[in-house]
N, C-alpha and C positions, 0 to 999 in steps of 0.2 A: 276342493281345486280352486284356486284363486282368481279372480276376475282379473282377464286381461283390459289394462289400460293404454290409453294413448296419451301422451301431452304432448301440447304445443310449445315451439320453440323461438318464436317470434311472437312480436305482439304491434298493431298497426295503431297509431299516433292521428285520429283525423284535425287537421289547420281547417278552422272553417267549417264549411256543410258541404255535406254529402248530395251527388244531384245526379240527373241522367246526363253527366258527361261521361268521357273515358276517365277512368280512374286511371288516376296519376299518383303512384307511388316512388319514393326516394328513398333510398336503402340509408339509413342514417349518416353511415361514415360517408356516402357521395355528399349530404347535405352540410355535414363539419367541411369537407372539403371546396365546397362553392362557398362556403360563409369567411371559410380562411383567406379564399383567394379573393375574394370584395373587399375585404378591410388590407389586404396588401396592398391591392390595388385601388385607393379611393381616392385619387388626385383628377381622374377623367374617369372615361366610358369603356369597361372591358368585360369581357365574357367568354362564353364557348358552348362545347357542343352535347347534350344530352345522349348520351348514349346506354341501350338496355337492350330490355325484350319486351316486344308486344302480344297481348294474346287475345283472340277475338273471345267475347261473353255472350251466351246466349241470354242478353238482358236488356234494357235500356240502356245501359252505361256503355253497350258495343264490344269496347274493348279499355285491357287495363293494362300501362305503361309502367313496367319496373324501369327503373332509373338505377343502372348500377355504377356505373364512369362517368365522370366529368371530365373535357379533356378542353383545356384551355385555349384560346385564341391569341398568340406574341402578337403584340404589337407597343406603341411607346406608353409610355407609363402616363403621361399627360396627355393622352389621345381627346381629342373631344366629340370623338363619335365614334363607334365600332363598328367597322365596314367587314364584311365578311368578302373573301375570293375563293373562284373556282379552286388555287391549290390548296386551300386551307381544307374544302369539303372533301375535296380528293383526297387528301393528306390521311386524314380520317376514316372515306371509306375503306382504304386499303389495308386500314389496321382493326379494321372489325372482327373479332371473335364469331368462331360458328352459332349464328342463328342469333345473333346482335344485328340491331338497327340505330340507324339516329332519329331519336324521337321527338328532336327540339334543339331549341339552344337557349342560353341564359344571357341575359341582357345586366346592367348595372346602371342605375340614373342616380348617382349619390348627390343628395339635396333637393332631388326634382320632381318625388311621387314615380307611381308606377303606371306608365303608359306607354305606348310606341308611339314615334312619332312618324311622319310619314316615307322618312329613308328605312324605319324597322320593319312596317310594313313590308315596303317593297323588297327587302332581302329574306323576309319571311316569304313570301310567294313565290319566291325566286326558288330558295333553296330548302323550302320545307312545304311543297305544296297539299301535302296530303292531308285531310280531312283530323286526322289523328294526331300530327305534330303539333306541339304544342312551343309557346316563346315564354321563359319564365323571369319575369324581371323584379332586377331587386333595387331600393332604396335604401343603402346603409345608412345613411344621415335620419333619416325618418324612421327606420325599421317600420318598413313597408316592402309588401313583396306579393305578388299575383299572378298566374297562369292565363295565357290567353291561346285564341286557335281563332282560325277560318275556313269555314264551310261554305261552298259559292258564294266567296266576295264579302260574306257576312262575318264579322267579327264578332266575339264572345269572352269573358271574362268568366274562368272557372270560380265557381262559388268555394271550393276547399279542394285538399289535393292530403295525403297521407305520408308518414315519415313510417318505414320499417325499423325496427330494433331488434337484435339478437339477445337472447336472456342470456344473463350468464348462467355456468354450469350449478350454481349455490343458489339460484333463483326459482320461488315457487313458481310452474308452471299450469295451467288451467286442465286438469286432467277428466277425462269423459268415460263412463263405464261404455264399454263394448256390448251393444246389445244380444242377448242368445239368439241360435238360428229361430228358434221357435216365434221370438218376437219379430223377429225382424221378416218371417212370413206371412205373421196376421200384420204386420205394416204393410208388405207391398199389395194384399190383396186391400188393403183399405186405400191405399193409394189409388189402384185402378179402379174402383170404387166412385173415389170422392172427384176423378179425372173425369169419369162418364158423367157423374151427377151435377159436378160443380164447375164445369170446365175453368176459364181461369180462376176465378175465386178460389174452384178448389186446389189448382196449382200453386196459391199462394200460402194457403193453409198447410199442404203437402210439405213444403219447402221450408216452413217455420218449424213442424212437429218432427219429419224424419233426415233432413239433412243437417251435419253439424254445425253448429253457428257460430260464426265467429266472434273473437272475443269482443266486449264492447267497447267501441272508442273510448278513447279519453282527449277530449278534446282539449288544445293547446291555445295558450293564450293569443291573439290577431289582433293588431292593432288595428282599429274601426279606419278605414279612411276617410279622412278631411273633404269636405266641398271645394271644388274648385275655385282658386283667388278670382274676384273679380277685378278686373282691369281698367279704370278710367281714362280715355282716351283724351289727349289734348287737343283741341280745336287746329284743325289744318285748313291753311288754306286751299281754295282750290285751283285744280290744275290749270284753268286755262288763264289765272295772271303769274306771271313768273314771279319767283322768289326767291330773295337773296337771303345768302347765311348772313347772321350776325357774328360778329367779329367776336373771337375769345377775350376777355376780359384782359385790359393792358395791352393788345394789339391796335393798331390803329388801319382804318378800312382803307385801302389804296383807293379804291376808286371813288371813295369820299372826298378823300381829301385834295386829291389831283383834278381839275376840270374835263370834262368830256372833250377830246381835241378829234374824236371821229366817231362818227354814227354805228361803225362795222361793231359790230359785239363779238370777242371773241371766248371761245368757251374756254373750258377748263381741261387739262389733257384728264382723259378717262379713267388712269390713274390715280386720280385724286377724288377719295369718296366726299359723299355729302352727308350728314347728320340732321337730325332731329333731336332737340331737347324733351326729356322725360323726367317728368318729377315722379317720385318715388311715391306710392299710396298703401296704406294699410293691408296688408295682405299679398302686397307684390313679391317677385323675385325674379330672378333672371330668367329662371325656364318660361314662364306665364307671360313675362314683356318680350320675350324675342317670338313665343310664340303668338303673341296679340299683334307686333307692328312689324314683323317681318313673315311672318306666314307659317314659321318651322321652329320651336322651342329648342333643336339641337343644335340654333345659331346661336344660343346663348353664347360661345365661348367668343364671338365676334364685339358682344360688349362690355364681357369682362378684359379684355384685351384694349379694347379703346378707353376704357376707365380705368385701367392696373389697377383692377379687384382681381385678389388673390382667392379671397376667401368667399365665397356666394351668400354664405350665412350673414356677414357685414353690412347688407342692407338697411338705411334706414328711411324712417317715412320722414320725407320732404329732401330726400339725396335728387343733385340735378344731375342723368345721365346725358350721355351723347351717344346716340344709337345711329347704325347709318343707315340711309334709306335706302342703299342696294346694296344686299351682303356680296353680290355676284363681283362687286369691285374692290380688290385685296389693298 
């Protein structure tokens, strides 16, 4: 009689490093759909929901998250930030199939690195509060991507994740010979003996000897993260001394040209923004400047609109930017 053979029909590719965190697995067709969506919506911040199945594991990883679908969030093509509302979340929940769960979300940061702003973290904790739900961030211009989760208020970045690819019919699989009944009986007795004798160490040996091993992962190339740029701030006058805005080149300062007739100072209307001038240094980008001067990197659009910048990558060292000092004043 011929030996019975088992053939695996899928392969897992590890991106980054494995670790004791939730095992995040993307089906290859889902990853391709996310990549295509991010390239078609490259002008602003966009994203969507990650839908799939969660399985609890009896290991340090605790969970396996199998991402089987990507559901985009509709919004304007040039939106400066991705905003999730209750209608978006409720619509996806009502469309879930049996056994499916919302595993997390995807967020694009075109040209500004892979991290979560203050608004992103607030949205994650509001709509994705479970410790196994993840936020997957992509920078399509920088070819960077990363996954994050939060547990008890502590944020952590996953060192890696998997991409699951189905094998074609003519592709060679990984075949293992099924052990004979006598061999399985001997191994079962050996398992009991090692568990009693070796405890935890014995379990590791048994797991490697008896259970079918997973195919060896083939690591994909992952672009290393560059260090965060250092922004040099221009000296700012103390708040105790009133400041006057420098007039734009070619314009006349009305208060300087005309003599003061009264001592009463008339404050400008609240709708008129005030600005500071900033000289671009090496390593700067609009995202880092907004984070340093305005306290929120996602406000980079205010700087871009004020200075007429359509391409964030067009900044040059020595450029003079006008940065609003009060982002709430539009």
